[in-house]
C-alpha positions in Angstrom: 32.4 -34.4 89.1 31.2 -36.8 91.8 31.2 -33.9 94.3 27.8 -34.1 95.9 28.5 -32.3 99.2 30.0 -28.8 99.3 32.9 -28.8 101.6 33.3 -25.6 103.6 36.4 -26.1 105.8 35.3 -23.3 108.2 32.0 -25.1 108.9 32.8 -28.8 108.5 36.6 -28.7 109.4 39.2 -30.8 107.8 40.7 -30.3 104.3 41.8 -26.7 104.9 43.9 -24.5 102.6 47.5 -25.6 103.5 50.2 -22.9 103.6 52.9 -25.7 103.3 51.6 -26.4 99.8 49.9 -23.2 98.6 51.4 -19.7 98.5 49.0 -16.8 98.5 49.7 -13.4 97.0 49.5 -11.9 100.5 52.5 -13.9 101.5 54.5 -12.7 98.5 53.6 -9.1 99.2 54.2 -9.4 103.0 57.6 -10.9 102.3 58.3 -7.9 99.9 57.7 -5.4 102.7 54.0 -4.7 102.3 51.6 -4.3 105.3 48.9 -6.9 104.6 45.4 -6.8 106.0 42.2 -8.7 105.5 38.6 -7.9 106.3 35.6 -10.3 105.6 35.3 -14.0 105.2 37.7 -16.9 105.0 36.0 -20.2 104.6 38.9 -22.4 103.5 40.4 -23.0 107.0 38.7 -23.7 110.3 40.2 -20.8 112.2 39.4 -22.4 115.6 41.3 -25.6 114.7 44.1 -23.6 112.9 44.3 -20.2 114.8 47.5 -19.3 113.0 46.3 -20.1 109.5 45.8 -16.5 108.3 49.2 -15.4 109.7 50.8 -18.3 107.9 48.9 -17.3 104.7 50.5 -13.9 104.9 48.2 -11.5 106.7 49.6 -9.2 109.3 46.2 -7.9 110.5 42.7 -9.2 110.0 39.1 -9.2 111.1 37.1 -12.1 109.7 33.8 -13.9 110.0 34.9 -17.4 111.2 31.9 -19.1 109.6 31.6 -22.1 112.0 28.7 -23.4 114.1 28.1 -20.9 116.8 28.9 -22.5 120.1 26.5 -20.2 121.9 23.7 -21.7 119.9 24.6 -25.3 119.9 25.1 -27.8 122.8 27.3 -30.8 122.9 24.6 -33.2 121.7 24.0 -31.0 118.6 27.7 -30.8 117.8 28.1 -34.5 118.1 25.2 -35.1 115.8 26.6 -32.5 113.4 29.9 -34.4 113.2 28.0 -37.6 112.5 26.0 -35.9 109.8 29.3 -34.8 108.1 30.6 -38.3 108.2 27.4 -39.7 106.8 27.0 -36.9 104.1 23.6 -36.1 105.6 22.9 -33.0 103.5 19.3 -32.6 104.8 20.5 -32.3 108.4 23.5 -30.2 107.4 21.4 -27.8 105.5 19.1 -27.3 108.5 22.1 -27.1 110.8 23.5 -24.0 109.0 20.8 -22.0 110.8 23.2 -22.3 113.8 26.2 -20.9 111.9 27.8 -17.8 113.3 26.2 -14.6 112.0 27.9 -12.7 109.2 25.3 -10.0 109.1 23.3 -8.7 112.1 25.1 -9.2 115.5 28.1 -10.6 113.6 30.8 -12.8 115.1 34.4 -11.9 114.2 37.9 -13.2 114.9 40.8 -10.7 114.9 44.5 -11.0 114.4 44.8 -10.3 118.1 43.0 -13.7 118.8 39.8 -12.0 120.0 36.4 -13.5 119.2 33.7 -10.9 119.5 29.9 -10.6 118.9 29.1 -7.1 117.7 25.6 -6.6 119.2 23.4 -4.4 117.0 26.0 -4.0 114.2 25.8 -5.1 110.6 28.7 -7.3 109.6 29.6 -5.6 106.3 29.8 -2.3 108.1 32.1 -3.8 110.8 34.5 -5.2 108.1 34.3 -2.0 106.1 35.4 0.1 109.1 38.3 -2.3 109.7 39.4 -2.1 106.1 39.3 1.7 106.0 41.1 2.0 109.3 43.8 -0.3 107.9 44.2 1.9 104.8 44.5 5.0 106.9 47.0 3.5 109.2 49.3 2.3 106.3 48.7 5.0 103.7 52.3 6.2 103.8 53.7 2.7 103.0 53.0 -0.1 100.6 50.0 -2.1 101.7 47.6 -4.9 100.6 44.0 -4.9 101.7 42.1 -8.1 100.8 38.4 -7.5 101.4 36.3 -10.7 100.6 32.8 -9.4 101.3 30.2 -11.4 103.1 27.6 -9.8 100.8 25.7 -10.9 98.8 25.2 -14.4 100.2 22.3 -15.2 102.4 22.8 -15.8 106.1 22.7 -19.5 105.5 21.3 -22.0 103.0 17.8 -21.6 104.4 17.8 -17.8 104.6 18.7 -16.5 101.1 18.4 -12.8 101.8 18.9 -10.5 104.8 17.9 -6.8 105.4 20.5 -4.1 105.2 20.7 -0.9 107.3 19.1 0.8 104.3 15.9 -1.3 104.4 15.8 -3.0 107.8 12.9 -0.8 109.0 10.9 -1.7 105.9 12.4 -4.8 104.3 11.0 -6.0 100.9 8.6 -9.0 101.1 9.9 -10.2 97.7 13.1 -12.2 97.8 14.4 -10.7 94.5 13.9 -7.2 95.7 15.7 -7.9 98.9 18.6 -9.4 97.0 18.8 -6.3 94.8 19.1 -4.2 98.0 21.9 -6.4 99.2 23.7 -5.9 95.9 23.2 -2.2 96.1 24.7 -2.2 99.6 27.7 -4.0 98.4 28.1 -1.6 95.5 27.8 1.3 97.9 30.6 -0.1 100.1 32.9 -0.6 97.2 32.2 3.1 96.2 33.0 4.3 99.7 36.3 2.4 99.7 37.3 4.0 96.4 36.3 7.4 97.7 38.5 6.9 100.8 41.5 6.0 98.5 40.8 9.2 96.5 40.5 11.3 99.7 43.9 10.0 100.8 45.4 10.7 97.4 46.2 7.0 97.0 44.3 6.2 93.8 47.2 7.3 91.5 49.4 4.6 93.0 46.9 1.9 94.1 45.5 -1.0 92.0 41.9 -1.9 92.8 40.8 -5.4 91.7 37.2 -6.4 92.0 36.3 -10.0 91.4 32.9 -11.9 91.8 32.1 -14.8 94.1 30.1 -17.9 93.2 26.5 -17.6 92.1 23.3 -17.1 94.1 20.7 -19.5 95.4 18.6 -21.2 92.7 15.5 -19.3 93.9 17.2 -16.1 92.7 17.5 -15.2 89.0 18.3 -12.3 86.7 18.4 -11.5 83.0 21.8 -11.0 81.2 22.0 -10.4 77.5 18.4 -11.5 77.1 18.9 -14.8 78.9 17.6 -15.9 82.3 20.5 -16.6 84.6 20.3 -18.5 87.9 
């Protein structure tokens, strides 16, 4: 394709998802009277450069991982060098620079629809987003609603850290990367189950559509077997 550098608008800025050109299903449902909420990641706009992007894309309420370089971990010289590396397609520097990305897992950084940026000390990001999503459902259970929950699991923290411990194994994390990834997948599965259980407890399943879709693949260091074939 000629595309040799992955463009992540949240991280590299520029080229964001344009609400003047694209219409999301959230906008359609919001305009039809639905309460619309989002909890998780949104890497197709730089939310610091475009603070109203999610509202323009149709979300009334949200709590998201911004996915940018953490200004608390980078000084002006680093940010200047980072911008130069983007312009020069310096993938070696950029891969290393992702170590300074805002955390999506332990001590996560979030942006809210109230315009608040917060670091949740001691918390696990997926749990923070899960709580927001369940609270949103409870608040809007008597009216039509859309919850979009793009999970940060099961990606690594960054391109150098392919796996992270979860609350279920943090005290004794697996040494093997594959085993650690399996635990991340199990945690994602557990969260989906808890969300469905909440819908059932609120008697909403009979009139709620749940759609589960996969994200892109894993790092090349991770593999699995499907239908007798090795898949990376």
